[in-house]
FIMARRO-506766 format. One line per 10 residues: number of its first residue (from 1); their letters; for each residue x, y, z of C-alpha. Coordinates in steps of 0.001 Angstrom, whole numbers. Each point is the difference from the previous one (the first is absolute). Last residue first. Example, Ala and Ser with C-alpha at 12.3 -4.5 7.8 and 13.67 -1.06 7.14 Angstrom:
<sites>
2) sa) 13670,-1060,7140  -1370,-3440,660
</sites>
This chain:
<sites>
449) grkgaqfrqd) -94069,44839,-43794  3151,-2280,28  2847,2389,622  2150,546,-3458  -1107,3824,-446  1067,770,3886  3072,1556,-1156  -2014,1900,-2699  -2834,1243,2544  3072,1427,2341
439) frepkrtfai) 1926,1615,-2615  -3265,2261,-1504  -557,-795,-3335  1308,1179,-3326  -2462,-1484,-3235  2339,-2043,-1881  2707,826,-2640  3746,-118,2518  -698,-4171,1123  -1780,-905,-3327
429) fiselilqmg) 1931,-2006,-1374  1321,-1767,3417  -3824,-585,674  259,-1942,-3648  2583,-2069,1128  -1517,-499,3409  -3328,-1696,-1554  2046,-1843,-3207  1876,-1548,3241  -3045,-1396,567
419) swdgssnrtl) -1749,-698,-3166  2346,-2303,-1475  -1704,-3153,107  1192,-2910,-2421  347,725,-3866  1208,2810,-1918  -2798,2798,-134  1819,2815,1598  3372,-1446,-1728  2528,-1814,159
409) tsrcmelkrq) 1793,-2016,-2791  3362,-307,898  -288,270,3422  -2576,-2147,470  1875,-3674,1614  2266,2524,1308  -2247,1870,1775  -2324,-2659,1345  3300,-1371,1519  826,2963,1844
399) faeqlvgkdi) -3538,-418,1320  472,-3762,1016  2738,1028,1806  -935,2538,1760  -3082,-1913,605  2426,-2551,2133  1539,2261,1394  -3277,1708,2036  -1767,-3370,950  -2020,1408,2154
389) legqyqqltq) -1461,3299,-1452  120,2470,3152  -2467,1604,2271  224,3435,2649  -3016,14,1923  -2356,2882,602  -364,2274,3115  1194,2945,-2031  2092,808,3339  -439,-3016,1271
379) dygrwqvptl) 2068,-1533,-2680  -165,-4407,206  2738,-1717,-890  -331,-2780,-2686  -2842,-1489,-1787  1145,-2701,-2214  -1540,954,-3976  -469,-3364,-2220  1153,-1529,-3040  -2968,-539,-2020
369) egdprrlvdl) -1893,-3449,-191  477,-2046,-3364  1986,-2443,1580  3176,514,-2167  -272,3712,1979  -1708,3312,-1536  2256,3158,427  1730,-167,-2933  -3348,-584,-2357  -2206,2360,1853
359) gfyleisgal) 3317,2991,-74  3005,1078,880  -1789,3148,2114  -550,-2041,2938  3906,-729,-139  356,4185,244  -887,160,3411  -2982,865,480  -1258,-1801,3683  -2564,2429,2125
349) gnvdmlvngq) -590,2960,-2239  -2326,-2598,-3203  127,-3325,2305  -3858,3,-548  -1025,-3741,1693  -164,-3252,-157  270,-1585,3343  2204,-3272,1194  -235,-350,3517  -311,3051,2546
339) pgitpyatay) 3040,284,1606  1201,751,-3704  666,-1859,-3506  -1199,2029,-2985  -1855,-968,-3035  -1100,3237,-2677  -3093,1986,-36  781,3574,-1225  3544,-1484,-1073  -1642,-600,-3638
329) pvppyriisv) -1067,3347,-577  3960,1354,590  8,3198,1957  2685,2523,-1062  3869,-550,1031  610,3502,1675  525,3341,-1049  2333,2950,1200  797,3298,-2638  3144,1516,-341
319) nepiavsqls) 412,2782,-1928  -2459,2263,1518  1369,65,2706  -747,-2085,3583  -349,2182,2948  611,-2217,2755  -2421,-656,2721  -1566,-2580,-1300  2698,-2001,-814  533,-1700,3455
309) rlavsaatdn) -3493,-1546,-408  1516,-2179,-3207  1577,-2245,1375  -3352,-1484,2336  -1531,216,-3084  2796,-1708,-1920  -38,-3053,2944  -3567,-181,-775  107,-1096,-3516  -299,1450,-3030
299) dfvaivrnvv) 4327,563,-1164  558,2745,-682  1414,1559,-2648  1901,3025,-366  146,2146,-3113  2916,2808,-401  -78,2375,-2435  3293,1786,-149  707,3097,2155  1609,-1640,2615
289) gaavfgkvvr) -445,2668,3050  2821,-1720,2035  -2847,123,3266  -2710,-1729,-2962  2450,-2454,-982  688,-1059,3300  -3693,-106,1439  -251,-2511,-2853  2351,-2213,1155  -967,94,3645
279) vlnaaggemn) -3393,-467,-1091  1720,-3333,-1996  2008,-1108,2706  -3357,-756,2275  -2381,-1222,-2834  3055,-2608,-344  3250,-417,-1992  3198,838,1180  2703,1640,-2100  3213,-1467,-838
269) seafdlfsyl) -245,2176,-4374  521,-2913,-1609  -2697,-1676,2350  -2434,2619,336  -283,606,-4111  -2158,2975,-644  -2130,-316,-3031  606,2524,-2767  -3663,1347,-2431  411,1285,-3359
259) pelfpflgrl) 1337,-2976,-2080  -2358,-2813,1349  -3357,2173,-1682  951,-1586,-3326  138,-3363,1376  -3262,138,1656  -899,-3890,1239  2888,-1559,-941  2609,2972,993  -2786,1381,2801
249) aqqlfaadtt) 477,-4031,1284  3308,71,594  698,3312,1884  -3237,-877,2132  2298,-3651,580  2765,1521,1470  -1081,3298,2284  -1803,-2360,1269  2287,-2407,1039  2267,2027,634
239) getlviikat) -1785,2403,2886  -2635,1506,1275  -379,2306,-3698  1391,2935,-1020  -297,1480,-3674  2027,2614,-1400  -1628,1423,-3168  2972,446,-2533  568,3301,-1564  -1614,1910,-2739
229) atfewsittk) -2949,1994,2255  2114,-100,2726  2524,2332,-1524  -2357,2822,-2194  -1554,-82,3855  3319,1034,1874  980,2505,-2870  -3329,1992,977  446,-504,3901  3172,1635,-870
219) aslalaedpt) -1448,2549,-1918  -2598,1155,2628  2579,-180,2439  2280,2713,-2110  -2412,1722,-718  -1997,864,3484  -2335,2517,-1441  -630,3524,2775  523,2470,-2664  -2561,-1992,-2400
209) hygshvlesy) 1259,-1562,-3309  -910,1189,-3823  -1430,3294,1894  1878,2473,-2584  2167,1611,3511  547,-4060,917  1116,-482,-3454  2087,2828,106  1896,-1054,3835  1027,-3199,-1486
199) dlvlpealgi) 3660,873,592  1940,-3468,552  3474,647,1347  2724,-2156,100  3050,2222,2136  3096,1293,-407  2933,-1556,1173  2142,-226,-3248  1257,-3180,-1218  -1412,864,-3690
189) aelaariflr) 958,-3674,-1286  -1066,-1577,3326  -3625,1662,14  -570,-582,-3655  775,-3228,103  -2564,-1012,2983  -2216,2101,-2314  -297,-1757,-3018  -336,-3376,1817  -2369,1631,1469
179) pdcspfgyff) -1883,995,-3447  -138,-3906,-894  1682,-117,-3419  758,1735,-3322  4155,732,-633  1044,2762,1701  946,3290,-1933  -2965,1914,1587  -2376,-3189,-247  812,-1363,-3049
169) detndecllr) -1618,-2927,-2809  -2995,1731,-182  1298,3060,-133  -124,2639,3394  2533,2928,425  1729,781,-3484  2404,1766,2110  1399,-3156,1576  805,-1011,-3117  1593,3213,-626
159) lvpdlkevde) 1981,-591,2599  1863,-3557,-1456  -743,1408,-3599  2990,2967,1258  -2079,3078,-961  -477,2022,-2912  -3410,-1383,-644  -1562,1126,3349  1849,3905,-347  -2384,251,-3239
149) rdypkpkvfs) -2818,-1617,1830  315,2545,3327  2069,-1038,2944  -1914,-1522,2733  -2005,2514,1956  916,1414,3467  2692,520,-811  777,-3208,-656  3959,-841,-942  1789,1959,3097
139) asvfkqiaea) -2780,-340,2140  948,-3512,222  -3108,-2896,-1038  2117,-1072,-2973  3148,-182,691  -662,-2240,2631  -2068,-2366,-2079  2794,-40,-2557  2501,-1423,1836  -2690,-3192,1476
129) wkafsyralf) -639,-79,-3532  3473,-751,-991  796,-2256,2940  -3312,-2246,-1162  1503,-158,-3421  -316,1458,-3580  3175,-1068,-1942  -1446,-2809,-1643  -3380,1826,-515  1792,3224,-1597
119) eplegkplwy) 1780,-2286,-2649  -2328,-2276,-1114  -2398,3668,-458  3123,1766,-1832  -1672,-1091,-3771  -3317,357,834  462,3627,742  -1562,1291,3218  -3069,1659,605  -2114,-2922,150
109) lgsvlggeev) 2199,-1105,3148  -2912,-380,2440  -1986,-2496,-3115  2734,-2844,-93  -109,-812,-2897  333,-3577,-1670  2733,-1985,-2974  523,-2812,2068  2925,1275,827  -2291,3065,1491
99) ehryrrmaae) -1721,-1897,2445  2676,-2259,1341  1668,3863,1272  -3531,422,1148  -87,-3411,1670  3493,623,1821  -768,3730,1078  -3097,-1479,1741  2027,-2722,2421  1962,2969,475
89) feqeaksvtf) -2422,2291,1636  -1482,-3013,1773  3124,-898,1300  742,3644,922  -3326,515,1926  551,-3443,1928  3718,973,986  -1676,3637,973  -2887,-1795,2077  -3771,62,-416
79) glidlrrkah) -487,-3092,2155  -2532,1499,2354  2966,-71,2570  1775,2293,-2242  -2733,1669,-999  -658,1062,3829  3098,714,232  1027,2469,-2880  -3166,1861,1251  1895,660,3276
69) eadlwycyar) 2952,424,-628  -1652,2965,-2722  -2575,1144,2598  -3268,-596,-717  -2966,2875,-1161  -3555,-956,-801  -1506,4090,-980  -2897,2017,342  394,3451,49  -2334,2899,991
59) eeetdteevc) 41,3160,-1645  1205,3807,385  167,2440,-2660  4037,1077,-295  -171,-58,-4049  2881,2078,-265  2150,-2544,-1203  -1993,-995,-2626  -1220,-3750,-195  32,-2810,-3235
49) warrnrecvr) -39,-2824,1969  2172,-3298,223  3457,1664,147  -690,3017,1565  -1098,-2464,3021  -2393,1845,2143  1389,2919,2159  -1793,2832,-2717  -3798,-1213,1484  937,809,3622
39) rtfvrrdged) 121,-2521,2206  -2487,-1363,2765  282,-3728,1649  -922,-3423,-322  2284,-2847,48  -469,-4216,-457  3164,-1453,669  -1916,-1917,2972  -2440,-565,-2417  2627,-2478,-1629
29) fltmltvday) 1869,52,-3275  1567,-2018,-2578  -3076,-1297,-897  -1812,2997,-1370  2269,-206,-2792  -1925,-3332,-1403  -3378,1589,804  866,2910,-2422  -1218,3348,1835  -2813,917,-2360
19) skmsffpyga) -1231,3103,-2335  3000,-126,-1741  3190,-1486,1282  3392,1506,-518  2655,-2064,829  4216,1035,-564  -724,3661,2076  3589,822,910  773,1093,3406  1817,-3008,912
9) ielhaysgm) -2616,-2542,-1143  -3029,1633,-442  -3635,-1144,-498  -2631,1880,-1150  -3650,6,-242  -2171,1951,-2473  -2981,1798,-1080  -1299,435,-3636  578,2419,-2637
</sites>
């Protein structure tokens, strides 16, 4: 026979689930709604289980229990409103009418003579369904089981449609849709104060679920991961120019991957740039419990290393990845200007802003020399200088021209040096697939050895 769980609305078990608790239905509940108590077997819902009044054996009951008014409020906040349910109902009925006009059938109304089908669909409305569902759950109609088949066939067509239970096109007379819309509409139509109850006692007794299993929490986690698997990955950078250049490079180099990512526009959102501000944005996303996958991409310089120190004490969830621009090979012996004069140095981890990744063709001046890094402030805690490429504006204009010239033909084999941008993009692509590391190792990854 199997073991079942049931979701009851106003005492009627509308939803039956064999061997598992439905994930979508479980999203209505919170772990605070869980109730575990002792009852007699005869106290089970007799509309759901065939139990004898004389069965006084005690059992442990496992339920999720939610006040009807509280359930309505939750569903409304989630977007499953009565008006939305009515819209879905009427839209489905228009679709069914059109299908019948085109010579088709409606599977849930197979029992209705074909000649009567158009008339029934023309007058069947959300209001008529609401009136019927209220009668359907009443004790006078179901006591404790619906009418037998012979009685059902004599019913008014609307009530008979409800008694047909669940077909491809209808669920208790409601056009097939998200079950949460049906629940919201039923709660409103029935209008009783009886709670929404999901009784999964048999599933625990049969070993499908453990007594202390958090089904509501597990369901929401599953739904969240299903959402994050298909939703765009949000990419946060230190500033507007970083986001714009990375997005354009992604569009050109890996156009088939661009639809998977969304770059936060700092200018549009009127947010300040810089490593310190990016840290604050990350903390805000974490505190708000954003479920999207988020990649925060920091520069490969001293300022980023300093700012990232404040994230060491923050519990970063699995859906948030903190990465830095990776070391670029041509930066290991790069011209710099400082107190010691002009010196070739490894500037990875010290001066790795987005401009350093524009490619040697952009970084090289008309005289053949590379645009140098100018040393700025000195950080005592890290004991290293912050470097910055001079003439950043000139470099940005040159890279923009490079993008525009190659826009129609840009590939990984295009002329010009795209190695730096490819390194950054590849690090973004593997942000959630690389081997997990401790955070202090991750944030130091951009430093020179």
